[in-house]
ROVEXTI-601235 format. One record per residue (C-alpha): residue number from 1; residue in one letter; x, y, z. Coordinates in nm, 3 decimals. Example, Ala and Ser with C-alpha at 12.3 -4.5 7.8 and 13.67 -1.06 7.14 Angstrom:
2
{1, 'a', {1.230, -0.450, 0.780}} {2, 's', {1.367, -0.106, 0.714}} 
end
This chain:
473
{1, 'm', {0.050, 3.586, 0.791}} {2, 'l', {-0.106, 3.674, 0.455}} {3, 's', {-0.396, 3.459, 0.338}} {4, 'f', {-0.349, 3.228, 0.044}} {5, 'r', {-0.568, 3.455, -0.170}} {6, 'k', {-0.346, 3.756, -0.096}} {7, 'r', {-0.029, 3.555, -0.148}} {8, 'l', {-0.162, 3.432, -0.481}} {9, 'a', {-0.254, 3.787, -0.588}} {10, 'l', {0.088, 3.914, -0.478}} {11, 'a', {0.266, 3.637, -0.666}} {12, 'h', {0.050, 3.707, -0.972}} {13, 'v', {0.128, 4.080, -0.971}} {14, 's', {0.495, 4.018, -0.899}} {15, 'a', {0.523, 3.776, -1.191}} {16, 'i', {0.353, 4.026, -1.423}} {17, 'v', {0.580, 4.308, -1.307}} {18, 'v', {0.895, 4.100, -1.356}} {19, 'v', {0.789, 3.974, -1.700}} {20, 'm', {0.683, 4.320, -1.814}} {21, 'a', {0.999, 4.482, -1.678}} {22, 'v', {1.218, 4.232, -1.861}} {23, 'a', {1.011, 4.269, -2.180}} {24, 'a', {1.012, 4.649, -2.160}} {25, 'f', {1.385, 4.665, -2.093}} {26, 'g', {1.456, 4.428, -2.381}} {27, 's', {1.228, 4.626, -2.612}} {28, 'y', {1.396, 4.950, -2.505}} {29, 'l', {1.741, 4.812, -2.582}} {30, 'v', {1.634, 4.679, -2.923}} {31, 'f', {1.454, 5.002, -3.015}} {32, 's', {1.741, 5.223, -2.897}} {33, 'r', {1.995, 5.013, -3.085}} {34, 'n', {1.788, 5.024, -3.404}} {35, 'v', {1.741, 5.403, -3.387}} {36, 'h', {2.113, 5.460, -3.330}} {37, 'r', {2.190, 5.216, -3.610}} {38, 'e', {1.965, 5.415, -3.845}} {39, 'l', {2.156, 5.734, -3.760}} {40, 'd', {2.491, 5.558, -3.812}} {41, 'a', {2.370, 5.425, -4.148}} {42, 'a', {2.265, 5.777, -4.259}} {43, 'l', {2.599, 5.927, -4.152}} {44, 'l', {2.792, 5.648, -4.326}} {45, 'a', {2.589, 5.685, -4.645}} {46, 'l', {2.663, 6.059, -4.659}} {47, 'a', {3.034, 5.998, -4.590}} {48, 'e', {3.059, 5.736, -4.864}} {49, 't', {2.877, 5.967, -5.106}} {50, 'e', {3.122, 6.247, -5.031}} {51, 'm', {3.414, 6.007, -5.065}} {52, 'g', {3.286, 5.884, -5.400}} {53, 'm', {3.272, 6.240, -5.530}} {54, 'l', {3.630, 6.301, -5.413}} {55, 'l', {3.756, 5.989, -5.586}} {56, 's', {3.583, 6.085, -5.911}} {57, 'a', {3.766, 6.424, -5.912}} {58, 'g', {4.119, 6.462, -6.047}} {59, 'e', {4.431, 6.445, -5.833}} {60, 'g', {4.500, 6.818, -5.862}} {61, 'd', {4.141, 6.938, -5.823}} {62, 't', {4.048, 7.152, -5.528}} {63, 'v', {3.913, 6.954, -5.236}} {64, 'i', {3.563, 7.076, -5.147}} {65, 'v', {3.259, 6.959, -4.959}} {66, 'h', {2.978, 6.915, -5.208}} {67, 'e', {2.688, 7.116, -5.077}} {68, 'a', {2.379, 7.255, -5.250}} {69, 'p', {2.467, 7.608, -5.367}} {70, 'p', {2.278, 7.892, -5.204}} {71, 'g', {2.011, 8.057, -5.411}} {72, 'p', {1.641, 8.063, -5.485}} {73, 'g', {1.624, 7.689, -5.545}} {74, 'a', {1.381, 7.455, -5.368}} {75, 'p', {1.458, 7.382, -5.001}} {76, 's', {1.651, 7.060, -4.934}} {77, 'f', {1.674, 6.832, -4.630}} {78, 'v', {1.966, 6.635, -4.764}} {79, 'r', {2.231, 6.757, -4.517}} {80, 'l', {2.019, 6.905, -4.243}} {81, 'd', {2.212, 6.884, -3.911}} {82, 'r', {2.505, 6.708, -4.079}} {83, 'l', {2.858, 6.839, -4.030}} {84, 'v', {3.107, 6.732, -4.298}} {85, 'q', {3.484, 6.762, -4.286}} {86, 'i', {3.768, 6.636, -4.509}} {87, 'v', {4.116, 6.595, -4.359}} {88, 'd', {4.458, 6.498, -4.494}} {89, 'a', {4.709, 6.249, -4.360}} {90, 'd', {4.845, 6.499, -4.109}} {91, 'g', {4.502, 6.577, -3.971}} {92, 'r', {4.475, 6.918, -4.139}} {93, 'v', {4.128, 7.020, -4.246}} {94, 'l', {4.116, 7.053, -4.621}} {95, 'a', {3.746, 7.133, -4.649}} {96, 'r', {3.444, 7.162, -4.426}} {97, 's', {3.069, 7.217, -4.464}} {98, 's', {2.945, 7.569, -4.422}} {99, 'n', {2.744, 7.485, -4.109}} {100, 'l', {3.072, 7.403, -3.930}} {101, 'g', {3.184, 7.764, -3.956}} {102, 'e', {3.535, 7.807, -3.817}} {103, 'a', {3.502, 7.499, -3.594}} {104, 'q', {3.629, 7.156, -3.684}} {105, 'l', {3.554, 6.801, -3.596}} {106, 'p', {3.811, 6.635, -3.368}} {107, 'i', {4.080, 6.428, -3.538}} {108, 'p', {4.315, 6.305, -3.264}} {109, 'a', {4.631, 6.103, -3.335}} {110, 'v', {4.472, 5.775, -3.224}} {111, 'l', {4.188, 5.827, -3.471}} {112, 'r', {4.437, 5.909, -3.752}} {113, 'e', {4.621, 5.584, -3.687}} {114, 'r', {4.301, 5.381, -3.710}} {115, 'l', {4.200, 5.560, -4.029}} {116, 'a', {4.544, 5.505, -4.180}} {117, 'a', {4.494, 5.135, -4.112}} {118, 'g', {4.176, 5.147, -4.326}} {119, 'e', {3.927, 5.126, -4.036}} {120, 't', {3.591, 5.307, -4.043}} {121, 'v', {3.538, 5.458, -3.697}} {122, 'f', {3.209, 5.555, -3.526}} {123, 'e', {3.230, 5.780, -3.219}} {124, 't', {2.999, 5.964, -2.983}} {125, 'l', {3.144, 6.306, -2.907}} {126, 'd', {3.087, 6.415, -2.548}} {127, 'g', {3.088, 6.789, -2.488}} {128, 'y', {3.113, 6.882, -2.854}} {129, 'g', {2.881, 7.167, -2.952}} {130, 'e', {2.543, 7.237, -2.795}} {131, 'e', {2.396, 6.892, -2.859}} {132, 'p', {2.522, 6.536, -2.821}} {133, 't', {2.696, 6.438, -3.145}} {134, 'r', {2.758, 6.115, -3.333}} {135, 'm', {3.046, 6.105, -3.586}} {136, 'v', {3.175, 5.862, -3.844}} {137, 's', {3.521, 5.880, -3.998}} {138, 'v', {3.572, 5.698, -4.330}} {139, 'p', {3.922, 5.654, -4.479}} {140, 'v', {3.970, 5.764, -4.844}} {141, 'p', {4.154, 5.491, -5.040}} {142, 'g', {4.383, 5.561, -5.334}} {143, 'r', {4.453, 5.928, -5.253}} {144, 'a', {4.777, 5.977, -5.061}} {145, 's', {4.699, 6.342, -4.996}} {146, 'l', {4.365, 6.263, -4.834}} {147, 'l', {4.309, 6.075, -4.511}} {148, 'a', {3.937, 6.064, -4.436}} {149, 'v', {3.591, 6.208, -4.469}} {150, 'q', {3.421, 6.285, -4.138}} {151, 'v', {3.045, 6.328, -4.099}} {152, 'a', {2.874, 6.418, -3.772}} {153, 'g', {2.510, 6.450, -3.678}} {154, 's', {2.309, 6.549, -3.375}} {155, 'l', {2.192, 6.278, -3.133}} {156, 'd', {1.925, 6.506, -2.992}} {157, 'd', {1.644, 6.371, -3.213}} {158, 'v', {1.753, 6.014, -3.151}} {159, 'n', {1.762, 6.063, -2.775}} {160, 'r', {1.425, 6.239, -2.786}} {161, 't', {1.274, 5.951, -2.985}} {162, 'v', {1.414, 5.693, -2.743}} {163, 'a', {1.287, 5.894, -2.446}} {164, 'm', {0.938, 5.918, -2.595}} {165, 'a', {0.942, 5.547, -2.664}} {166, 's', {1.042, 5.484, -2.302}} {167, 'v', {0.749, 5.692, -2.178}} {168, 'l', {0.520, 5.505, -2.416}} {169, 'f', {0.653, 5.171, -2.289}} {170, 'i', {0.590, 5.280, -1.931}} {171, 'i', {0.235, 5.395, -2.007}} {172, 'l', {0.152, 5.080, -2.200}} {173, 'g', {0.315, 4.866, -1.931}} {174, 'g', {0.118, 5.038, -1.656}} {175, 'a', {-0.208, 4.999, -1.848}} {176, 'l', {-0.132, 4.634, -1.920}} {177, 'l', {-0.039, 4.578, -1.555}} {178, 'l', {-0.367, 4.729, -1.438}} {179, 'a', {-0.566, 4.527, -1.691}} {180, 'l', {-0.394, 4.199, -1.606}} {181, 'g', {-0.414, 4.273, -1.234}} {182, 'a', {-0.787, 4.346, -1.258}} {183, 'a', {-0.846, 4.032, -1.464}} {184, 'g', {-0.643, 3.825, -1.219}} {185, 'a', {-0.833, 3.973, -0.923}} {186, 'l', {-1.166, 3.895, -1.091}} {187, 'i', {-1.067, 3.537, -1.170}} {188, 't', {-0.925, 3.489, -0.820}} {189, 'r', {-1.241, 3.630, -0.661}} {190, 'r', {-1.461, 3.397, -0.861}} {191, 'a', {-1.242, 3.094, -0.790}} {192, 'f', {-1.211, 3.162, -0.420}} {193, 'g', {-1.578, 3.252, -0.399}} {194, 'a', {-1.659, 2.898, -0.509}} {195, 'i', {-1.403, 2.763, -0.261}} {196, 'd', {-1.558, 2.973, 0.020}} {197, 'd', {-1.899, 2.824, -0.061}} {198, 'v', {-1.747, 2.477, -0.044}} {199, 'v', {-1.578, 2.555, 0.290}} {200, 'r', {-1.898, 2.693, 0.444}} {201, 'q', {-2.098, 2.391, 0.333}} {202, 'a', {-1.825, 2.153, 0.453}} {203, 'h', {-1.843, 2.314, 0.800}} {204, 'r', {-2.217, 2.249, 0.809}} {205, 'i', {-2.192, 1.879, 0.716}} {206, 'g', {-2.172, 1.648, 1.016}} {207, 'd', {-2.281, 1.303, 1.128}} {208, 'a', {-2.647, 1.406, 1.125}} {209, 'n', {-2.651, 1.534, 0.764}} {210, 'l', {-2.395, 1.327, 0.575}} {211, 'g', {-2.643, 1.305, 0.290}} {212, 'e', {-2.578, 1.669, 0.194}} {213, 'r', {-2.319, 1.752, -0.068}} {214, 'l', {-2.082, 2.038, -0.144}} {215, 'p', {-2.208, 2.303, -0.393}} {216, 'h', {-2.076, 2.250, -0.743}} {217, 'p', {-1.947, 2.560, -0.929}} {218, 'g', {-2.098, 2.431, -1.252}} {219, 't', {-1.766, 2.406, -1.437}} {220, 'r', {-1.541, 2.115, -1.531}} {221, 'd', {-1.220, 2.290, -1.429}} {222, 'e', {-0.988, 2.200, -1.141}} {223, 'i', {-1.229, 2.333, -0.877}} {224, 'g', {-1.518, 2.144, -1.032}} {225, 'r', {-1.316, 1.821, -1.031}} {226, 'l', {-1.210, 1.887, -0.672}} {227, 'v', {-1.574, 1.930, -0.564}} {228, 'd', {-1.671, 1.612, -0.751}} {229, 't', {-1.390, 1.425, -0.576}} {230, 'l', {-1.492, 1.558, -0.234}} {231, 'n', {-1.857, 1.473, -0.298}} {232, 'd', {-1.756, 1.121, -0.400}} {233, 'm', {-1.553, 1.098, -0.079}} {234, 'l', {-1.855, 1.217, 0.123}} {235, 'a', {-2.067, 0.951, -0.049}} {236, 'r', {-1.812, 0.685, 0.049}} {237, 'i', {-1.800, 0.818, 0.405}} {238, 'e', {-2.180, 0.813, 0.419}} {239, 'q', {-2.187, 0.457, 0.292}} {240, 'g', {-1.916, 0.359, 0.540}} {241, 'm', {-2.099, 0.523, 0.831}} {242, 'e', {-2.424, 0.359, 0.727}} {243, 'a', {-2.251, 0.023, 0.699}} {244, 'q', {-2.094, 0.082, 1.040}} {245, 'r', {-2.434, 0.163, 1.191}} {246, 'r', {-2.587, -0.149, 1.036}} {247, 'f', {-2.291, -0.353, 1.148}} {248, 't', {-2.321, -0.225, 1.505}} {249, 's', {-2.695, -0.281, 1.506}} {250, 'd', {-2.668, -0.631, 1.360}} {251, 'a', {-2.380, -0.723, 1.593}} {252, 's', {-2.581, -0.602, 1.891}} {253, 'h', {-2.880, -0.805, 1.775}} {254, 'e', {-2.671, -1.116, 1.715}} {255, 'l', {-2.507, -1.082, 2.057}} {256, 'r', {-2.836, -1.010, 2.232}} {257, 's', {-3.012, -1.325, 2.114}} {258, 'p', {-2.767, -1.588, 2.247}} {259, 'l', {-2.709, -1.387, 2.562}} {260, 's', {-3.085, -1.373, 2.623}} {261, 'r', {-3.118, -1.747, 2.566}} {262, 'l', {-2.820, -1.814, 2.793}} {263, 'r', {-2.965, -1.596, 3.068}} {264, 't', {-3.310, -1.759, 3.038}} {265, 'e', {-3.166, -2.110, 3.065}} {266, 'l', {-2.958, -2.017, 3.369}} {267, 'e', {-3.251, -1.844, 3.540}} {268, 'l', {-3.475, -2.146, 3.481}} {269, 'a', {-3.207, -2.377, 3.614}} {270, 'l', {-3.174, -2.169, 3.933}} {271, 'r', {-3.544, -2.112, 3.988}} {272, 'r', {-3.591, -2.446, 4.175}} {273, 'p', {-3.383, -2.746, 4.271}} {274, 'r', {-3.334, -2.997, 3.988}} {275, 'e', {-3.182, -3.333, 3.924}} {276, 'p', {-2.810, -3.340, 3.836}} {277, 'a', {-2.895, -3.455, 3.483}} {278, 'a', {-3.106, -3.141, 3.427}} {279, 'y', {-2.817, -2.921, 3.541}} {280, 'v', {-2.582, -3.106, 3.305}} {281, 'e', {-2.824, -3.053, 3.015}} {282, 't', {-2.850, -2.683, 3.099}} {283, 'l', {-2.472, -2.650, 3.116}} {284, 'r', {-2.434, -2.824, 2.778}} {285, 's', {-2.687, -2.591, 2.619}} {286, 's', {-2.512, -2.294, 2.779}} {287, 'l', {-2.178, -2.418, 2.650}} {288, 'e', {-2.317, -2.428, 2.294}} {289, 'e', {-2.437, -2.069, 2.331}} {290, 'v', {-2.096, -1.965, 2.468}} {291, 'e', {-1.921, -2.136, 2.173}} {292, 's', {-2.151, -1.953, 1.933}} {293, 'l', {-2.075, -1.623, 2.108}} {294, 't', {-1.701, -1.696, 2.102}} {295, 'l', {-1.709, -1.765, 1.728}} {296, 'l', {-1.909, -1.445, 1.667}} {297, 'v', {-1.670, -1.231, 1.873}} {298, 'e', {-1.364, -1.381, 1.702}} {299, 'e', {-1.507, -1.313, 1.357}} {300, 'l', {-1.598, -0.958, 1.461}} {301, 'l', {-1.244, -0.901, 1.587}} {302, 'v', {-1.096, -1.027, 1.259}} {303, 'l', {-1.325, -0.795, 1.060}} {304, 'a', {-1.235, -0.503, 1.286}} {305, 'r', {-0.863, -0.568, 1.235}} {306, 'l', {-0.917, -0.594, 0.860}} {307, 'd', {-1.103, -0.262, 0.859}} {308, 'a', {-0.815, -0.105, 1.050}} {309, 'g', {-0.559, -0.252, 0.809}} {310, 'q', {-0.395, -0.461, 1.081}} {311, 'e', {-0.476, -0.813, 0.956}} {312, 'r', {-0.196, -0.862, 0.707}} {313, 'd', {-0.006, -1.189, 0.674}} {314, 'a', {0.319, -1.227, 0.482}} {315, 'v', {0.276, -1.296, 0.111}} {316, 'e', {0.434, -1.613, -0.022}} {317, 't', {0.406, -1.850, -0.316}} {318, 'v', {0.122, -2.088, -0.228}} {319, 's', {0.045, -2.415, -0.409}} {320, 'l', {-0.331, -2.404, -0.452}} {321, 'n', {-0.340, -2.777, -0.533}} {322, 'q', {-0.193, -2.857, -0.192}} {323, 'l', {-0.411, -2.594, -0.021}} {324, 'a', {-0.729, -2.742, -0.170}} {325, 'e', {-0.630, -3.098, -0.076}} {326, 'e', {-0.567, -2.994, 0.285}} {327, 'a', {-0.899, -2.807, 0.307}} {328, 'l', {-1.095, -3.103, 0.171}} {329, 'r', {-0.915, -3.340, 0.409}} {330, 'r', {-1.015, -3.127, 0.711}} {331, 'l', {-1.380, -3.100, 0.606}} {332, 'e', {-1.420, -3.464, 0.499}} {333, 'p', {-1.566, -3.578, 0.838}} {334, 'l', {-1.823, -3.296, 0.835}} {335, 'a', {-1.920, -3.381, 0.476}} {336, 'r', {-1.970, -3.752, 0.564}} {337, 'e', {-2.181, -3.651, 0.863}} {338, 'r', {-2.411, -3.457, 0.630}} {339, 'r', {-2.409, -3.733, 0.364}} {340, 'l', {-2.215, -3.519, 0.118}} {341, 'a', {-1.913, -3.584, -0.101}} {342, 'l', {-1.615, -3.356, -0.170}} {343, 's', {-1.433, -3.379, -0.502}} {344, 'l', {-1.126, -3.204, -0.640}} {345, 'a', {-1.101, -3.197, -1.017}} {346, 'p', {-0.761, -3.296, -1.158}} {347, 'a', {-0.563, -2.988, -1.254}} {348, 's', {-0.214, -2.882, -1.351}} {349, 'p', {-0.008, -2.723, -1.071}} {350, 'v', {-0.138, -2.374, -0.995}} {351, 'a', {0.041, -2.133, -0.758}} {352, 'a', {-0.055, -1.791, -0.624}} {353, 'r', {0.129, -1.505, -0.453}} {354, 'f', {-0.082, -1.481, -0.140}} {355, 'a', {-0.089, -1.522, 0.236}} {356, 'r', {-0.135, -1.892, 0.310}} {357, 'g', {-0.344, -1.836, 0.623}} {358, 'a', {-0.580, -1.594, 0.451}} {359, 'a', {-0.631, -1.824, 0.151}} {360, 's', {-0.689, -2.124, 0.378}} {361, 'l', {-0.946, -1.936, 0.590}} {362, 'a', {-1.137, -1.807, 0.288}} {363, 'l', {-1.142, -2.148, 0.117}} {364, 'a', {-1.260, -2.316, 0.438}} {365, 'n', {-1.548, -2.068, 0.468}} {366, 'l', {-1.650, -2.121, 0.105}} {367, 'l', {-1.648, -2.499, 0.151}} {368, 'd', {-1.840, -2.471, 0.477}} {369, 'n', {-2.099, -2.249, 0.307}} {370, 'a', {-2.135, -2.501, 0.022}} {371, 'l', {-2.183, -2.787, 0.272}} {372, 'k', {-2.456, -2.592, 0.454}} {373, 'f', {-2.673, -2.544, 0.147}} {374, 's', {-2.609, -2.871, -0.038}} {375, 'p', {-2.885, -3.134, -0.020}} {376, 'p', {-2.785, -3.483, 0.102}} {377, 'd', {-2.628, -3.727, -0.142}} {378, 't', {-2.479, -3.455, -0.359}} {379, 't', {-2.121, -3.347, -0.427}} {380, 'v', {-1.937, -3.023, -0.354}} {381, 'r', {-1.698, -2.972, -0.643}} {382, 'v', {-1.363, -2.790, -0.620}} {383, 's', {-1.160, -2.700, -0.928}} {384, 'l', {-0.839, -2.506, -0.999}} {385, 'r', {-0.720, -2.315, -1.302}} {386, 'a', {-0.483, -2.038, -1.406}} {387, 'd', {-0.636, -1.738, -1.583}} {388, 'n', {-0.327, -1.617, -1.769}} {389, 'e', {-0.509, -1.329, -1.941}} {390, 'a', {-0.612, -1.179, -1.607}} {391, 'n', {-0.291, -1.300, -1.438}} {392, 'e', {-0.501, -1.471, -1.169}} {393, 'a', {-0.517, -1.812, -1.005}} {394, 'v', {-0.877, -1.929, -0.956}} {395, 'i', {-1.023, -2.171, -0.701}} {396, 's', {-1.388, -2.258, -0.776}} {397, 'v', {-1.626, -2.413, -0.522}} {398, 'a', {-1.960, -2.531, -0.665}} {399, 'd', {-2.255, -2.702, -0.497}} {400, 's', {-2.592, -2.848, -0.599}} {401, 'g', {-2.802, -2.638, -0.363}} {402, 'p', {-3.084, -2.391, -0.434}} {403, 'g', {-2.848, -2.134, -0.583}} {404, 'i', {-2.857, -1.757, -0.531}} {405, 'r', {-3.162, -1.546, -0.598}} {406, 'g', {-3.112, -1.246, -0.825}} {407, 'd', {-3.217, -0.993, -0.559}} {408, 'e', {-2.975, -1.151, -0.310}} {409, 'm', {-2.667, -1.133, -0.533}} {410, 'p', {-2.574, -0.766, -0.454}} {411, 'h', {-2.598, -0.828, -0.077}} {412, 'l', {-2.427, -1.164, -0.067}} {413, 'f', {-2.100, -1.040, 0.090}} {414, 'e', {-2.259, -0.792, 0.333}} {415, 'r', {-2.201, -0.854, 0.701}} {416, 'f', {-2.479, -1.039, 0.886}} {417, 'y', {-2.670, -1.084, 0.561}} {418, 'r', {-2.846, -1.417, 0.529}} {419, 'g', {-3.043, -1.521, 0.224}} {420, 'a', {-3.406, -1.626, 0.223}} {421, 't', {-3.314, -1.995, 0.228}} {422, 'a', {-3.090, -1.955, 0.535}} {423, 'r', {-3.351, -1.748, 0.720}} {424, 's', {-3.634, -1.989, 0.647}} {425, 'd', {-3.440, -2.296, 0.758}} {426, 'e', {-3.363, -2.268, 1.128}} {427, 'k', {-3.148, -2.581, 1.107}} {428, 't', {-2.897, -2.402, 0.882}} {429, 'p', {-2.627, -2.273, 1.118}} {430, 'g', {-2.446, -1.947, 1.067}} {431, 'l', {-2.434, -1.580, 1.161}} {432, 'g', {-2.409, -1.423, 0.816}} {433, 'l', {-2.040, -1.338, 0.857}} {434, 'g', {-1.866, -1.622, 0.673}} {435, 'l', {-1.882, -1.483, 0.318}} {436, 'a', {-1.827, -1.126, 0.438}} {437, 'l', {-1.520, -1.236, 0.633}} {438, 's', {-1.383, -1.436, 0.337}} {439, 'q', {-1.430, -1.145, 0.096}} {440, 'a', {-1.268, -0.901, 0.341}} {441, 'v', {-0.969, -1.131, 0.400}} {442, 'v', {-0.915, -1.193, 0.028}} {443, 'h', {-0.958, -0.823, -0.057}} {444, 'a', {-0.706, -0.727, 0.210}} {445, 'h', {-0.442, -0.938, 0.033}} {446, 'g', {-0.512, -0.830, -0.324}} {447, 'g', {-0.770, -1.086, -0.439}} {448, 'r', {-1.148, -1.109, -0.475}} {449, 'i', {-1.437, -1.357, -0.460}} {450, 'e', {-1.708, -1.372, -0.726}} {451, 'a', {-2.043, -1.553, -0.700}} {452, 'a', {-2.262, -1.696, -0.976}} {453, 'n', {-2.524, -1.965, -1.035}} {454, 'e', {-2.439, -2.289, -1.211}} {455, 's', {-2.633, -2.361, -1.529}} {456, 'g', {-2.749, -2.696, -1.394}} {457, 'g', {-2.845, -2.559, -1.052}} {458, 'g', {-2.649, -2.465, -0.745}} {459, 'a', {-2.409, -2.183, -0.669}} {460, 'r', {-2.045, -2.133, -0.762}} {461, 'f', {-1.791, -1.914, -0.585}} {462, 'd', {-1.465, -1.823, -0.762}} {463, 'm', {-1.179, -1.709, -0.540}} {464, 'r', {-0.936, -1.513, -0.762}} {465, 'l', {-0.583, -1.465, -0.631}} {466, 'p', {-0.273, -1.308, -0.790}} {467, 'l', {-0.104, -1.569, -1.007}} {468, 'a', {0.252, -1.660, -0.915}} {469, 'v', {0.488, -1.606, -1.209}} {470, 'p', {0.765, -1.870, -1.228}} {471, 'g', {1.108, -1.723, -1.155}} {472, 'k', {0.973, -1.422, -0.969}} {473, 'p', {0.987, -1.405, -0.588}} 
end
């Protein structure tokens, strides 16, 4: 099978040939028609001149063809190669030009009938004389004894002119075809040369050198934009691979620590006989580690399904007022245990087009995160509003904790990322997956979570969901 480059060149040449053939043929027809029309106009002009002279003569005057008399006068080109003949109503030749000799122009019965009807007739005479001939027959009005004036001229010069024009068209067409073909080949070679460089570099890029990029042709044309798009895609792939490596490394680390602690506790318990109470304590500690591992694995599975596009719940109209009340009711015991208060600011009914389970999970994680970092005897505040300009429903969760450091803000939703406050306080539970999981769940259903610091201290998280429009399903 022909390569794309050859197919493109073939299509290019074929298109040029077709366009040029159509243009040349059309030009040939127009030129040929104009040249023949010029000859017809010259023949008709001579016939009308001769007819005018006949009409100006008297009824009984001798009918003659008005030619320049022979003699030493200056040479004239007026009637060169023109045959003139005057005929009566019966088709008899009354007068003829001297260059006709004893011959006569044809005047068949059909032609006489058309002339009698007042019609001017143009004809091409085949086989008349030594050259192809064009003839016009013009009826003479107002003279009953006269029928028509006939003027004929050679088509040889016309045909020769048309033939020369055809040769010229062919030469110009061939030259233009070669020029356009060479220009097309040069452009194609340059374009595909840049593509070949991109292909060779793309073959060399692998997992070990994802940081390399495709060579840019230096232009802002389609190929340049394609290379920019591919390089942007490579950058995203590199970032995704790097995130995947960090994720795998962090997950391995997070799994290794509880497993190591669990193994150590079990080995110590089995090293020597102990009292039943010591075994019970060891089992309880092991159970806590197993619960932590179970939670970690479940969150990792949810993130994996989200990455694969498999974690999609059905979208429905969700009352955020009801959703917030249910979330606060579930977390009320945990808040009392930590000497914290939960408050929901009064708000008008706000509804979103979202998956109820996803919104509930994300809101629960935001509330849990706020409870972790709020000092005792403070309040975690929840508020609702509809952002009609952005067409979004907003749930805000604010606390009175230490807030978010500026250098931590870009990494806040990364997986396994824990801020300086969480790392320094060993009593703060968590694996660094809650915010990442919430953001991933909300993103997967068309929303987003934004973080900011409150002016009076503490952090605020805004969960923005698509606003439900009344009357629309």
